[in-house]
Structure formats: structure tokens, C-alpha cells
MILUMFI-229366 format. One record per atom (N, C-alpha, C, O): residue in three letters; z, x, y negated. Coordinates in steps of 0.001 Angstrom, whole numbers, padded with zeros to 6 digits, always signed. Layout:
alaZXY/...
This chain:
met+034071+044791+056248/met+033742+043623+056471/met+032474+043281+055262/met+032793+043591+054114/thr+031520+042864+055388/thr+030526+042661+054453/thr+030164+041413+054162/thr+029580+040753+055022/leu+030409+040943+053066/leu+030496+039723+052666/leu+028704+039147+051934/leu+028088+039868+051150/asp+028347+038231+052252/asp+027010+037844+051695/asp+026917+036385+051564/asp+027613+035486+052036/gly+025861+036376+050789/gly+025420+034452+050650/gly+026210+034126+049611/gly+026385+032910+049549/gly+026827+034826+048658/gly+027920+034452+047212/gly+026780+034043+046613/gly+025618+034254+046962/val+027246+033369+045572/val+026423+032595+044178/val+027521+032748+043148/val+028741+032819+043300/thr+026887+032775+042231/thr+027771+033175+040714/thr+028101+031665+040137/thr+027297+030793+039808/ala+029415+031640+040122/ala+029754+030052+040007/ala+028891+029961+038302/ala+028743+030877+037493/gln+028472+028602+038205/gln+027906+027945+036949/gln+029346+027530+035973/gln+030333+026985+036468/pro+029226+027919+034484/pro+030275+027667+033683/pro+030219+025832+033675/pro+029211+025145+033843/ala+031462+025411+033455/ala+031517+024300+033440/ala+031397+023625+031914/ala+031343+024469+031018/leu+031353+022359+031527/leu+031478+022387+030242/leu+032646+022544+029171/leu+032401+022750+027982/lys+033709+022451+029593/lys+034760+023171+029302/lys+034914+024569+028883/lys+035556+024995+027923/asp+034205+025239+029778/asp+034290+026620+029444/asp+032942+026762+028246/asp+033177+027583+027360/tyr+032140+026338+028193/tyr+031195+026579+027057/tyr+032155+025951+025995/tyr+032524+026803+025186/glu+032585+024900+025802/glu+033566+024570+024894/glu+034329+025365+024447/glu+034468+025199+023235/lys+035183+026555+025039/lys+035758+027176+024803/lys+035376+028328+024446/lys+036123+028877+023636/ala+034386+028943+024795/ala+033444+030055+024647/ala+033158+029633+022732/ala+033502+030424+021853/leu+032593+028486+022479/leu+031995+028209+021359/leu+033232+028075+020273/leu+032923+028445+019140/glu+034650+027580+020452/glu+035785+027628+019850/glu+035910+029214+019414/glu+036046+029752+018316/met+035837+029570+020353/met+035782+031179+020230/met+035326+031957+018891/met+035927+032590+018022/leu+033822+031570+019164/leu+032993+031957+018293/leu+033050+031614+016658/leu+032537+032337+015803/glu+033917+030124+016331/glu+034249+029834+015246/glu+034768+030838+014475/glu+034439+030946+013294/met+035702+031745+015111/met+036470+033080+014362/met+035429+034282+013756/met+035686+035147+012918/glu+034066+034003+014540/glu+032917+035064+014036/glu+032750+034633+012902/glu+033297+033560+012646/glu+031996+035262+011900/glu+031270+034766+010388/glu+029836+035345+010852/glu+028941+034582+011218/asp+029685+036708+010812/asp+028159+037181+011312/asp+027576+036858+011749/asp+026660+037669+011888/ile+027330+035597+012401/ile+026809+035403+013511/ile+025533+034025+013203/ile+025758+032845+012935/asp+023765+034967+013422/asp+023262+033826+013118/asp+022397+032947+014314/asp+021597+032042+014077/met+022739+033408+015506/met+021817+032870+016436/met+023256+032395+017461/met+024323+033009+017487/val+022926+031182+018230/val+023599+031041+019422/val+022943+030640+020420/val+022338+029569+020369/tyr+022937+031608+021777/tyr+022138+031138+022946/tyr+022737+030143+023704/tyr+023953+030307+023599/ala+022531+029342+024304/ala+023132+028420+025453/ala+023223+028911+026754/ala+023994+028457+027599/gly+022276+030035+026964/gly+022259+030892+028243/gly+021355+029799+029257/gly+020904+028745+028808/asp+021183+030213+030624/asp+020640+029603+031398/asp+021121+028295+031679/asp+021333+027954+032843/ser+021352+027369+030510/ser+021468+026150+030999/ser+020914+025080+030618/ser+021150+024896+029424/trp+020329+024338+031038/trp+019536+023405+030357/trp+019920+021753+030704/trp+019146+020821+030924/asp+021117+021768+030672/asp+022039+020357+030512/asp+022083+020045+028984/asp+022571+020736+028090/pro+021536+018992+028911/pro+021764+018383+027593/pro+023039+018139+026971/pro+023146+018252+025750/lys+023766+017897+027511/lys+025398+018314+027310/lys+025666+019210+026734/lys+026232+019068+025650/val+025347+020560+027264/val+025446+021897+026485/val+024971+022222+025264/val+025529+023035+024527/his+023694+021478+024926/his+022973+021633+024190/his+023489+021148+023164/his+023717+021768+022126/ala+023801+019542+023461/ala+024413+018871+022310/ala+026047+020076+021769/ala+026310+020382+020606/leu+026687+020421+022765/leu+027518+021269+022224/leu+027178+022092+021089/leu+027589+021965+019936/val+026385+022942+021548/val+026016+024481+020733/val+025537+023592+019751/val+026139+023796+018697/asp+024462+022428+019629/asp+024135+021951+018089/asp+025364+021370+017304/asp+025476+021552+016091/ala+026188+020736+017967/ala+027445+020528+017092/ala+028346+021278+016350/ala+028976+020932+015351/his+028344+022923+017258/his+029133+023886+016703/his+028649+024614+015396/his+029303+024989+014424/cys+026832+024732+015761/cys+025948+024923+014468/cys+026486+024019+013581/cys+027355+024217+012731/gln+025791+022834+013901/gln+026533+021898+012465/gln+027373+022238+011781/gln+027189+022642+010633/asn+028835+022117+012525/asn+029721+022423+012273/asn+030263+023519+011057/asn+030650+023369+009898/met+030105+024517+011825/met+029667+026021+011387/met+029029+026090+009917/met+029484+026713+008958/ser+027821+025273+009967/ser+027121+025566+008872/ser+027600+024486+007527/ser+026878+024239+006562/lys+028528+024119+007677/lys+029306+023385+006611/lys+030248+024128+005714/lys+030704+023671+004666/asp+030481+025224+006176/asp+031759+026440+005809/asp+030551+027599+005632/asp+030901+028768+005796/ala+028742+027245+005211/ala+028225+028287+005036/ala+028390+029650+006377/ala+028125+030831+006151/lys+028806+029194+007525/lys+028910+030115+008460/lys+027520+029663+009211/lys+027572+029072+010290/asn+026292+029974+008581/asn+025060+028945+009321/asn+024341+030034+010391/asn+024038+031223+010301/arg+024227+029049+011415/arg+023952+029543+012745/arg+022578+028420+013237/arg+022490+027352+012633/ile+021796+028674+014087/ile+021269+028010+015185/ile+021162+028161+016397/ile+020831+029279+016790/gly+021378+027213+017265/gly+021318+027385+018512/gly+019753+027314+019154/gly+018805+026774+018585/val+019711+027894+020291/val+018797+027874+021080/val+019041+027490+022772/val+019876+027900+023577/gly+017881+026490+022900/gly+018508+026420+024451/gly+016990+026112+025158/gly+015985+025889+024483/thr+017014+026143+026655/thr+015764+026016+027358/thr+015968+024662+027999/thr+017011+024016+028107/val+014572+024337+028455/val+014066+023657+029194/val+014242+023767+030689/val+013863+024876+031067/gly+014694+022990+031693/gly+014844+023162+032984/gly+013375+023404+033737/gly+012286+023048+033286/pro+013650+024202+035183/pro+012885+024951+035478/pro+011285+023896+036205/pro+011358+023108+037148/his+010140+024199+035493/his+009277+023424+035868/his+009576+021886+035398/his+008699+021144+035842/glu+010298+021379+034834/glu+010338+020592+034103/glu+009183+019724+033369/glu+008472+020339+032575/lys+008910+018172+033596/lys+007794+017691+032944/lys+007731+017354+031704/lys+008667+016906+031042/ile+006211+017628+031197/ile+006217+017100+029637/ile+007022+016023+029195/ile+007768+016073+028217/glu+006852+015026+029955/glu+007649+013805+029699/glu+008878+013806+029417/glu+009289+013391+028334/asp+009666+014281+030365/asp+010821+014830+030407/asp+011265+015651+029306/asp+012363+015411+028803/ile+010704+016385+028966/ile+010820+017622+027786/ile+010889+017139+026518/ile+011750+017589+025762/val+009824+015963+026009/val+009447+015169+025166/val+010790+014183+024666/val+011238+013984+023537/asn+011194+013699+025920/asn+012756+012811+026024/asn+013762+013524+025448/asn+014467+013062+024551/arg+013906+014891+026012/arg+014829+015514+025445/arg+014768+016009+023626/arg+015856+016499+023323/thr+014219+015995+022957/thr+013958+015965+021536/thr+014043+014933+020836/thr+014344+014917+019642/ser+013680+013605+021798/ser+014174+012329+020922/ser+015737+012060+021010/ser+016364+011465+020134/val+016190+012484+021974/val+017789+012672+021652/val+018414+013468+020649/val+019237+013098+019811/leu+017879+014726+020846/leu+018508+016191+020157/leu+017478+016522+019142/leu+016840+017567+019277/ala+017256+015743+018149/ala+016537+016600+016823/ala+017225+017068+015581/ala+017604+016341+014663/ser+017312+018042+015641/ser+018370+018527+014914/ser+017718+019772+013746/ser+016698+020195+014290/asp+017841+020238+012873/asp+017459+021332+011973/asp+018456+022629+012828/asp+017977+023757+012712/arg+019477+022548+013466/arg+020420+023181+013937/arg+019949+023949+015454/arg+020717+024767+015960/phe+018748+023638+016055/phe+018787+023527+017284/phe+016946+023987+017930/phe+015851+023484+017681/val+017267+024865+018599/val+015528+024992+019124/val+015721+024814+020561/val+016828+024870+021098/leu+014516+024577+021231/leu+014131+024058+022445/leu+013284+024757+022834/leu+012151+024644+022366/val+013600+025775+023896/val+012262+026689+024279/val+011724+026010+025554/val+012490+025561+026407/ala+010244+025943+025668/ala+009492+025882+026825/ala+008472+026772+027220/ala+007647+026923+026319/pro+008204+027490+028363/pro+009040+026569+029842/pro+009887+027431+029633/pro+010207+028168+028700/tyr+010305+027166+030960/tyr+012136+027914+031478/tyr+011925+029274+031633/tyr+010840+029650+032077/gly+012593+029895+031404/gly+012923+031570+031534/gly+012590+032393+030145/gly+012703+033619+030164/ala+012213+031776+029043/ala+012210+032863+028220/ala+012988+032444+026762/ala+012641+032843+025651/ala+013834+031770+026979/ala+014567+031115+025841/ala+015422+032142+024933/ala+015523+032230+023709/gly+016228+033179+026399/gly+016452+034728+025785/gly+015626+035588+025056/gly+016109+036133+024064/ala+014477+035806+025366/ala+013382+036478+024797/ala+013187+035847+023228/ala+013393+036630+022301/val+012857+034672+022964/val+012891+033980+021752/val+013963+034253+021066/val+013791+034684+019926/thr+015304+034081+021556/thr+016523+034395+020744/thr+016430+035772+019996/thr+016501+035903+018774/gly+016227+036986+021099/gly+016223+038371+020675/gly+015201+038390+019759/gly+015374+039199+018847/leu+013907+037568+019711/leu+012756+037867+018918/leu+013356+037363+017314/leu+013117+037995+016285/ile+013902+036514+017357/ile+014183+035617+016124/ile+015387+036439+015318/ile+015460+036670+014112/ser+016223+036770+016289/ser+017329+037555+015573/ser+017237+039014+015338/ser+018129+039706+014847/lys+016131+039395+015717/lys+015669+040935+015193/lys+014628+041106+013777/lys+014580+042086+013033/leu+013778+039744+013669/leu+013262+039432+012613/leu+013817+039620+011272/leu+015042+039502+011236/asn+013200+039899+010080/asn+013819+039780+008955/asn+014226+038236+008684/asn+013594+037349+009258/tyr+015238+037938+007844/tyr+015613+036304+007831/tyr+014450+035714+007416/tyr+014224+034704+008081/tyr+013599+035946+006558/tyr+012184+035967+006080/tyr+011028+035374+006773/tyr+010365+034364+006539/asp+010960+036358+007777/asp+009821+036649+009011/asp+010160+035122+009709/asp+011273+034693+010011/ser+008812+034433+009869/ser+008692+033079+010890/ser+008475+033731+012192/ser+007910+034820+012091/pro+008684+033466+013041/pro+008546+033754+014693/pro+007284+033292+015204/pro+007083+033518+016397/thr+006146+032529+014372/thr+005205+031913+014507/thr+004212+032763+015011/thr+004127+033641+014152/phe+003429+033010+015884/phe+002699+033536+016426/phe+003161+035205+016731/phe+002353+036135+016738/lys+004386+035317+016935/lys+004852+036649+017319/lys+005122+036601+018732/lys+005639+035723+019423/ala+004498+038134+019106/ala+004655+038245+020768/ala+006395+038462+020849/ala+007247+038872+020061/leu+006395+037968+022191/leu+007751+038626+022857/leu+007987+039510+023410/leu+006884+039839+023846/thr+008992+040525+023904/thr+009311+041738+025071/thr+010134+041435+025750/thr+011120+040859+025292/gly+010058+041613+026592/gly+011058+041753+027998/gly+010566+040652+029010/gly+011421+040442+029871/ile+009737+040096+029111/ile+009054+039452+030005/ile+007578+039512+030100/ile+006841+039735+029139/ala+007191+039299+031315/ala+006003+039634+031460/ala+004666+038556+031730/ala+003446+038708+031789/asp+005574+037428+031853/asp+004932+036230+032222/asp+005699+034947+032130/asp+006926+034852+032126/val+004626+033746+032039/val+005516+032367+031563/val+005558+031648+032733/val+004572+031840+033445/glu+006502+030763+033231/glu+006728+029955+034352/glu+005804+029097+034613/glu+005454+028821+035760/thr+005175+028442+033257/thr+004096+027507+033370/thr+003351+027732+032105/thr+003871+027928+031006/arg+002213+027690+032343/arg+000757+027376+031335/arg+000662+026201+030656/arg+000516+025215+031378/tyr+000700+026014+029487/tyr+000588+024443+028655/tyr-000968+024394+028647/tyr-001523+025473+028441/thr-001584+023535+028799/thr-003074+023133+028329/thr-002908+022882+026584/thr-001838+022501+026110/pro-003913+023107+025882/pro-003890+022623+024899/pro-003477+021296+024380/pro-002939+021172+023279/ser-003687+020481+025035/ser-002885+018784+024509/ser-001622+018628+024896/ser-000940+017756+024360/gln-001055+019513+025974/gln+000134+019473+026551/gln+001164+020450+025390/gln+002341+020203+025128/leu+000373+021535+024849/leu+001227+022327+023706/leu+001069+021481+022747/leu+002149+021379+022165/met+000002+020586+022114/met+000360+019474+021098/met+001286+018665+020794/met+001856+018247+019786/glu+001317+018471+022479/glu+002200+017268+022695/glu+003916+017683+022468/glu+004756+017100+021783/leu+004050+018909+023322/leu+005391+019411+022725/leu+005546+019508+021800/leu+006656+019079+021482/leu+004647+020127+020537/leu+004831+020649+018970/leu+005201+019309+018519/leu+006281+019086+017972/lys+004288+018387+018748/lys+004599+017116+018300/lys+005993+016533+018797/lys+006348+015430+018382/ala+006521+017012+019382/ala+007963+016498+019937/ala+008953+017227+019257/ala+010060+016697+019158/gly+008731+018581+018664/gly+009704+019469+018506/gly+010360+020519+019143/gly+011490+021004+019081/val+009333+020739+019778/val+009612+021765+020970/val+008913+023204+020462/val+007857+023356+019848/leu+009764+024087+020880/leu+008931+025706+020839/leu+008487+026186+022135/leu+009280+026613+022974/pro+007161+026120+022322/pro+006264+026234+023383/pro+006036+027468+023043/pro+006019+027905+021893/leu+005795+028262+024371/leu+005294+029633+024638/leu+003556+029681+025044/leu+003082+028676+025573/glu+002799+030691+024815/glu+001606+030313+025177/glu+001249+032201+025480/glu+001696+033052+024710/ala+000297+032597+026851/ala+000035+033761+026845/ala-001481+033734+026669/ala-002328+033067+027264/arg-001622+034812+025500/arg-003061+034850+024909/arg-003363+036033+024916/arg-002656+036988+024593/arg-004632+036024+025354/arg-005381+037756+025891/arg-005379+038411+024289/arg-005729+037867+023242/gly-004745+040049+024572/gly-004903+040631+023741/gly-003908+040229+022645/gly-004170+040573+021492/arg-003030+039682+022844/arg-001691+039255+022141/arg-000365+039204+022822/arg+000736+039475+022342/gly-000662+038818+024002/gly+000805+038813+024879/gly+001079+037451+025148/gly+000253+036574+025404/ile+002769+037311+025040/ile+003305+035874+025329/ile+003713+035562+023776/ile+004644+036224+023317/ile+003132+034683+023015/ile+003339+034510+022161/ile+004649+033261+021485/ile+005169+032518+022317/val+004927+033182+020519/val+005502+031781+019968/val+004223+030972+019643/val+003362+031498+018937/glu+004095+030011+020011/glu+003079+028963+019589/glu+003344+028770+018081/glu+002549+029163+017227/lys+004502+028145+017803/lys+005167+027595+016419/lys+006602+027580+016418/lys+007239+026796+017121/gly+007172+028486+015592/gly+008491+028640+015555/gly+009496+027347+014746/gly+009948+027504+013612/ile+009671+026364+015395/ile+010188+025277+015004/ile+011306+024917+015605/ile+011699+025504+016613/thr+012068+023728+014960/thr+013777+023422+015494/thr+013154+022190+016150/thr+011950+021962+016034/thr+014091+021290+016934/thr+013917+019986+017210/thr+014005+019134+016036/thr+014627+018100+016278/ser+013644+019219+015015/ser+013672+018269+013974/ser+012059+018673+013400/ser+011524+017991+012526/lys+011508+019653+013911/lys+009849+020298+013499/lys+010587+020920+012189/lys+010163+020519+011105/glu+011501+021729+012189/glu+011581+022390+010844/glu+011320+023407+010911/glu+012053+023975+011720/gln+010417+024212+010354/gln+010344+025894+010596/gln+011682+026493+010391/gln+012555+026222+009567/ile+011624+027547+011527/ile+012919+028134+011722/ile+013160+028926+010660/ile+014288+029123+010208/gly+011856+029535+010104/gly+011589+030555+008699/gly+012120+030300+007740/gly+012590+031143+006975/val+012164+028889+007551/val+012505+027961+006342/val+014330+027702+006568/val+015225+027818+005730/met+014397+027390+007763/met+016182+027457+007783/met+016705+028634+007685/met+017777+028685+007082/arg+016246+029663+008122/arg+016876+031000+007975/arg+016786+031529+006517/arg+017688+032321+006245/ile+015804+031243+005404/ile+015997+031813+004039/ile+016970+030567+003716/ile+017962+030865+003051/ala+016849+029378+004043/ala+017991+028752+003392/ala+019134+028933+004014/ala+019941+028430+003231/asp+019590+029237+004711/asp+021284+030220+005170/asp+021196+031017+004597/asp+022161+030987+003833/his+020258+032347+004286/his+020680+033328+003679/his+021130+032963+002563/his+022180+033502+002210/ala+020478+031904+001611/ala+020437+031648+000089/ala+021997+031385+000186/ala+022708+032193-000411/val+022605+030357+000862/val+023802+029747+000979/val+024705+030642+000904/val+025530+030821+000008/arg+024410+031669+002642/arg+025483+032631+002546/arg+025731+033574+001414/arg+026849+033792+000948/ala+024617+034121+001001/ala+024568+034885-000337/ala+025413+034175-001623/ala+026229+034825-002277/ala+025106+032759-001895/ala+025875+032531-002628/ala+027526+032483-002525/ala+028329+032794-003405/lys+027780+032026-001258/lys+029310+032182-000792/lys+029897+033339-000947/lys+031027+033307-001435/asn+029352+034573-000610/asn+030019+035909-000691/asn+029788+036359-002179/asn+030617+037113-002689/val+028863+035994-002790/val+028891+036581-004271/val+030234+035630-005003/val+030973+036198-005806/ala+030441+034275-004671/ala+031082+033692-005691/ala+032360+033767-005094/ala+033315+033476-005815/glu+032617+034166-003681/glu+034272+034441-003113/glu+034615+035923-004224/glu+035813+036195-004301/asn+033788+036709-004924/asn+034565+038008-005427/asn+034460+037764-006862/asn+034335+038672-007683/phe+034525+036193-007226/phe+034996+035964-008834/phe+036094+034631-008360/phe+036431+033964-009339/ile+036480+034323-007494/ile+037828+033549-007256/ile+038912+034071-007976/ile+039260+035191-007603/gly+039736+033424-009185/gly+040517+033856-009557/gly+039994+034792-011366/gly+040674+035424-012174/thr+038811+034498-011334/thr+038189+035244-012602/thr+037422+034020-013376/thr+037049+034335-014506/leu+037110+032643-012958/leu+036440+032110-013752/leu+036978+030906-014279/leu+036507+029776-014145/asn+037992+031238-014883/asn+038935+030198-015802/asn+038459+030467-017374/asn+038975+029814-018282/thr+037498+031414-017621/thr+036556+031736-018812/thr+035474+031372-018656/thr+034968+031269-017539/ala+034855+031085-019786/ala+033114+030870-019913/ala+032625+032154-019739/ala+031413+032263-019551/gly+033214+033004-019759/gly+032493+034622-019960/gly+032441+034648-018145/gly+031373+034766-017544/gly+033568+034537-017556/gly+033880+034479-016441/gly+032537+033896-015419/gly+032039+034512-014477/arg+032220+032792-015833/arg+031478+031602-015085/arg+029819+032071-015304/arg+028895+031885-014513/thr+029767+032875-016917/thr+028370+033353-016850/thr+028265+034625-016164/thr+027200+034984-015662/ala+029514+035452-016111/ala+028871+036552-014746/ala+028381+036107-013746/ala+027246+036428-013396/leu+029319+035070-012911/leu+028959+034198-012338/leu+027848+034231-011733/leu+027439+034814-010729/arg+027097+033025-013006/arg+025569+033045-012969/arg+024681+033853-012882/arg+023692+033639-012181/glu+024873+035116-013680/glu+024130+036392-013844/glu+024228+036599-012351/glu+023168+036393-011760/lys+025214+036945-011635/lys+025280+037743-010319/lys+024378+037037-009143/lys+023843+037583-008178/leu+024374+035500-009565/leu+023676+034646-008398/leu+022211+034974-008886/leu+021382+035302-008037/thr+021849+034898-010251/thr+020595+034879-010437/thr+020045+036285-009993/thr+018883+036382-009596/glu+020854+037335-010058/glu+020479+038923-009662/glu+020109+038416-008226/glu+018931+038366-007871/thr+021112+038051-007432/thr+021150+038052-005862/thr+019427+036932-005566/thr+018831+036991-004491/tyr+019010+036164-006576/tyr+018093+034877-006115/tyr+016527+036034-006237/tyr+015564+036159-005481/leu+016934+036793-007709/leu+015594+037526-007877/leu+015168+038534-006680/leu+013981+038689-006393/thr+016142+039164-006047/thr+016219+040118-005033/thr+015323+039509-004105/thr+014392+040151-003619/met+015570+038144-003788/met+014821+037050-002696/met+013405+037022-003169/met+012459+037260-002418/val+013280+036713-004479/val+011811+036634-004851/val+011121+037719-004587/val+010044+037567-004012/arg+011518+038922-004901/arg+011011+040053-004885/arg+010697+040352-003225/arg+009780+041117-002925/glu+011286+039883-002480/glu+011221+039667-001235/glu+009884+038806-000555/glu+009232+038967+000476/glu+009833+037965-001506/glu+009040+036704-001386/glu+009150+035857-000402/glu+008248+035247+000172/ser+010911+035819-000116/ser+011501+034833+000903/ser+011618+033415+000080/ser+011454+032351+000676/ile+011912+033464-001324/ile+011638+032255-002000/ile+010449+032492-003021/ile+010294+033620-003487/val+009590+031429-003386/val+008530+031513-004042/val+008435+030734-005083/val+009341+029901-005055/pro+007749+030624-005995/pro+007488+029094-006931/pro+006407+028403-006595/pro+005691+029056-005836/ser+005855+026996-006934/ser+005453+026138-006319/ser+003995+026716-006988/ser+003847+027271-008077/thr+002923+026374-005904/thr+001685+027182-005849/thr+001105+026825-007133/thr+000106+027467-007457/asp+001650+025675-008160/asp+000644+025566-009558/asp+002067+025851-010279/asp+002604+024904-010854/gly+002654+027033-010272/gly+003496+027737-010733/gly+004435+026556-011743/gly+005405+027231-012089/lys+004541+025662-012137/lys+005275+024510-012587/lys+006984+024855-012405/lys+007866+024918-013262/glu+007055+025105-010451/glu+008163+024953-010222/glu+008818+026161-010041/glu+008273+026968-009288/pro+010063+026519-010662/pro+010409+027678-010301/pro+010742+028250-008765/pro+010557+027423-007873/ala+011178+029474-008386/ala+011232+030029-006990/ala+012771+029536-006745/ala+013082+029313-005575/phe+013931+029317-007940/phe+015224+028979-007657/phe+015901+028609-008921/phe+015650+029243-009946/leu+016882+027463-008921/leu+017780+027190-010249/leu+019132+027445-009766/leu+019619+027134-008679/val+019608+028004-010656/val+021116+028059-010393/val+021780+027642-011846/val+021292+027765-012969/asp+023152+027065-011415/asp+023921+026419-012465/asp+025338+026771-011910/asp+025761+026692-010756/val+026021+027229-013193/val+027478+027209-012765/val+028169+026843-014019/val+027900+027355-015106/tyr+029414+025590-013756/tyr+029853+024938-014685/tyr+031248+024229-014010/tyr+031446+024127-012800/ser+032040+023827-014939/ser+033383+023368-014999/ser+033632+021931-015710/ser+033715+022017-016935/ser+033758+020694-015201/ser+033910+019746-016130/ser+035417+020209-016607/ser+036094+021205-016351/gln+035613+019173-017323/gln+037020+019046-017869/gln+038070+018845-016505/gln+038861+019669-016047/leu+037823+017657-016102/leu+038309+017319-014529/leu+038460+018494-013758/leu+039604+018921-013606/asp+037521+019085-013253/asp+037427+020329-012576/asp+037898+021179-012942/asp+038299+022000-012117/phe+038094+021424-014367/phe+039090+022777-014988/phe+040248+022925-014431/phe+040750+023863-013812/ala+040770+021469-014838/ala+042278+021044-014961/ala+042619+021050-013301/ala+043718+021508-012988/gln+041848+020630-012369/gln+041939+020905-010577/gln+041599+022574-010453/gln+042232+022917-009454/gly+041221+023219-010747/gly+041088+024803-010569/gly+039621+024796-010013/gly+039450+025868-009434/ile+038520+024034-009959/ile+037287+023594-009666/ile+036118+023970-010436/ile+035846+023342-011459/val+035282+025096-009977/val+034052+025757-010500/val+032966+025235-009542/val+033171+025467-008350/arg+031882+024589-009857/arg+030595+023900-009248/arg+029841+025033-009563/arg+029756+025654-010622/val+029236+025229-008337/val+027755+026150-008399/val+026445+025073-007748/val+026415+024513-006653/asp+025562+025045-008716/asp+024420+024199-008178/asp+023245+025153-008050/asp+023044+026049-008870/leu+022296+024876-006745/leu+021345+025817-006384/leu+020323+025384-005895/leu+020439+024500-005046/ala+019324+025742-006172/ala+018331+025149-005521/ala+017243+026528-005226/ala+017291+027548-005912/val+016550+026384-004403/val+015423+027549-003840/val+014333+026817-002756/val+014372+025860-001982/arg+013473+027704-003111/arg+012152+027106-002655/arg+011746+028104-001531/arg+011061+029030-001966/pro+011988+028145-000246/pro+011505+028835+001049/pro+010393+029053+000978/pro+009628+028119+000741/val+009922+030311+001151/val+008206+030473+001802/val+008088+029516+002979/val+009067+029101+003600/arg+007093+029262+003190/arg+006500+028753+004780/arg+005338+029636+005198/arg+004340+030004+004578/ala+005843+029909+006666/ala+004870+030248+007574/ala+003564+029281+007265/ala+003658+028106+006910/met+002471+029917+007445/met+000803+029344+007094/met+000769+028679+008591/met+001415+029515+009222/asp+000523+028015+009203/asp+000526+027426+010566/asp-001086+027226+010960/asp-001581+027200+012087/tyr-001657+027111+009828/tyr-003293+027012+009992/tyr-003978+027513+008794/tyr-003494+027509+007663/ile-005152+027949+009126/ile-006128+028680+008440/ile-007515+027707+008550/ile-008135+027549+009601/tyr-007763+027281+007658/tyr-009195+026752+007778/tyr-010406+027273+006818/tyr-010393+027447+005600/ala-011506+027473+007809/ala-012576+028415+007052/ala-013504+027369+006679/ala-013552+026537+007585/thr-014342+027048+005602/thr-015424+026429+005226/thr-016318+027497+005116/thr-016203+028341+004227/ile-017680+027528+006414/ile-018923+028290+006490/ile-019992+027751+005939/ile-020390+026771+006568/asn-020711+028062+004849/asn-022000+027842+004028/asn-023124+028692+004861/asn-023263+029914+004796/val-023978+027693+005742/val-025036+028444+006301/val-026173+028166+005349/val-026353+027006+004980/gln-027036+029241+004878/gln-028261+028719+004230/gln-029323+029730+004866/gln-029134+030935+005037/ala-030616+028921+005223/ala-031619+029180+005724/ala-032384+030036+004776/ala-033502+030450+005083/
């Protein structure tokens, strides 16, 4: 007997909830792809998961797609509801998986802006320059087909309009601090132990400076990072050591302006 005409059942909302719950047990995850779902409820679940995990330094960013042939005004309305540093909305439909793969294979300090995608030969919809600008202003990550460059990410941003590269650098800094600090648990009841932790954190962030993922201000007045380890008398009595961190992630240059002087 031959069977035909079957279709793959679409996961229900509770299936996504269960899958995300299982992901909570995994620490080394940077990206969470919502799959071929353009349901705003699914996107909200993925964003909530990423927000929740990031509170415990298990920082991750969610990626979702717009619907097939979705209108610009409907796409823009999506980001007015879900504006988040932890979620990326890709347009047009059919390329969110490729964008997730691109971001995942980049160094944490590299921006996906103007990077070419692999694995796709065409985009479902080609946006005009005015449409691209409208999407960018709304916090959508749009794709564009450019001659000689292939299909590229026009600008790598989250739905809150933050650069993805900046978020990943900040996430790396937080995760590095957590990994370093955990090795010092039980040894910070002395000033020497706290000094050793500060020195180890400084060493970690100096590596990030050498990678140029964090940089000083352009005028040189603000350093690339600040770190302090301390414990007040009350903290000490409760077994608490505090780490204050500040980092200055490098930002992708989205625009290059040229001034041309023509002399007759």
C-alpha cells in the first residue's frame, strides 16, 4: 500500500515550551533559532528564554523569521511588540537559519553586518532601499542581494536596534567573568584571594583588548575596561564577594563618509 499526501505536523506552543525548558540545562549555547515559525507567540517564548538564561550569565540570543511574503507594515508592527536586545527578526522569510549559522560561526567580536550568507541562492523578496531603511528603523535584520557580494546581512541588529556584535562581546565578557570567578569560590576570604581574582579578571580582559573586541574611547580618556573586586564588612559576614565590571565593546562601522575636494 502506498501512502501519499501526508504533511509534517507543526509543533504546538507547548512543544516549544518543552524544548526551551530542556535547553535550560545546556550552558554552552549562544544562539537559539525558533525554526520555521513566524508565530509571534513562539518568538516571545524564545525571547523570554534568552532573557531568563542571560540572568545567570548563560547568555544567548534568539533568532526568528517573518512570515512568507509578509507585508512591510506587518513586519514593522512585530518589532513594536517585541523590542529586545535578546531577539533577532530576519526578513525576508526563508533565511533565518542561514543567518543563525553565519552568526554562530563568526568570532564573538565580529559583526554579521555586510557578511555574506551561505546555503541560500536567492531571497524570497527583494526590498527597495526605502523598504530596507524602514525595516532597519524598526529593528529588523534585513537581507539584500548585491552584485559581486551575494546575499548579505544589511545590518546585524536585534529588535531593540542594538548591534549583535556588541551584545555578543558583552555576553562573552560576562561569561568569562563567571567562569573565572567560579574557580575562586572558597578562596576569597582573604585580601590576597580577592587580589588574585582581580588580577585574573584583568588578564582575561587584556586578552579581549588584544583581540580588539573591547577598546578605549576614541579620545583615550576612558579605558577599554574597569574591574574591581571587594567585600564590605556586611558582605564578608554573609560570605559575599562583589565584582564590578565595565567594558567598552567595539562597534561595527555601519557607514563610511567620504569628503572629496575637487580642484580645477
